[in-house]
C-alpha angles and dihedrals in degrees: 000000000000117000095242099056090130114043122202130199127169116192131200092266091063092255111143113202115203114190123192104224108176090111097162089061094041090250090292118185097251121171088264094049094047091050092051093047093050091050095046096049089049091050094044091050090057097041112095090199090066113080102160135012127217117196112201137153142219122228134032093304127061088198131333096201127241121006098253093191090055089046093049092051086059090066090073091079118100091251089056088247101305094134095042094047089049090052094049093045090050090049090049094048089047091055092050092050090045088060093050095043095045105111090221119081112254123210122192114216106199131196123159122004132342111190137174107331086006090062087045089055091054090047091050093057119092093237137007133205116190135193115234089249093059120113132190136199146152097219102170093115090069089064102036094261116110110215093241098156094043084051091066094061095034093052090052092055107040137032119280096252093048091049093047092047089055092045098044099043099032088211123157115247124202125241095257090055090048088055092048093056097041101254091121132023102224143354123221137169116282092247090053097044102092094047093043091053094046091048089059092043092051093051090052092043090059091065129084110283090211090055093048092049091049093049096045093051094047093047094058094041098051099048090068093053131087111259097260093045090049093052090049091050094043091049090054091049091050091052092052091045092050087055092052118105092235092057090050090048095044095049090045092050091049091053093045092045096236138120113273120244105216118216092184093232 
């Protein structure tokens, strides 16, 4: 694999643009790609200069999922690949959770196809903006392999019947349909995609990073709780948030009709 299979560019607004660049392998989630993604999300989460992350891709595929040639090679082991498959699935699940657990908002910028674990990657991001040419699918059933791990992220983004339709048929859906069912936030022309994604990123980057991290963490935590427990948890988060310096500054700035000066605390 070429050394620059994951490109990084941090602009002056604090927007980190990550670009999958293993075009020959359709940006497949090889072991190397998974390892690099896990590392970069950990680094970005700890870097105060990074305020928002955009995950984009070069080539006709955003991400084609797991590297099936690499996976097939793993079958040569005496256990027919059990240990290797277990390792790769754990790596992939770790990356998806790293996206969710990263304190910085993550926006997928999708052109081309996002299939199987590639679709899972889009679903794992906090937001997604797609070009009108983008397509999505969980096609495992075509090759006798149900997309069980992509199902986790997909089912947390779209309704049950929409998720099951994608999982059971394996059919490709266009960007417009992906927006209808909630897999992506919006669809724009290919020419407008980069600027549209960066416009959203810049708006988010202008907010307090402390506030965004608090809210992102709380969002994913509360949605797994029963209603009363979720309200108790969210109320406690609000109390701590109200006591933060940035909430005090933001409310004061609103009352005084001026721009807030974030202290990130």
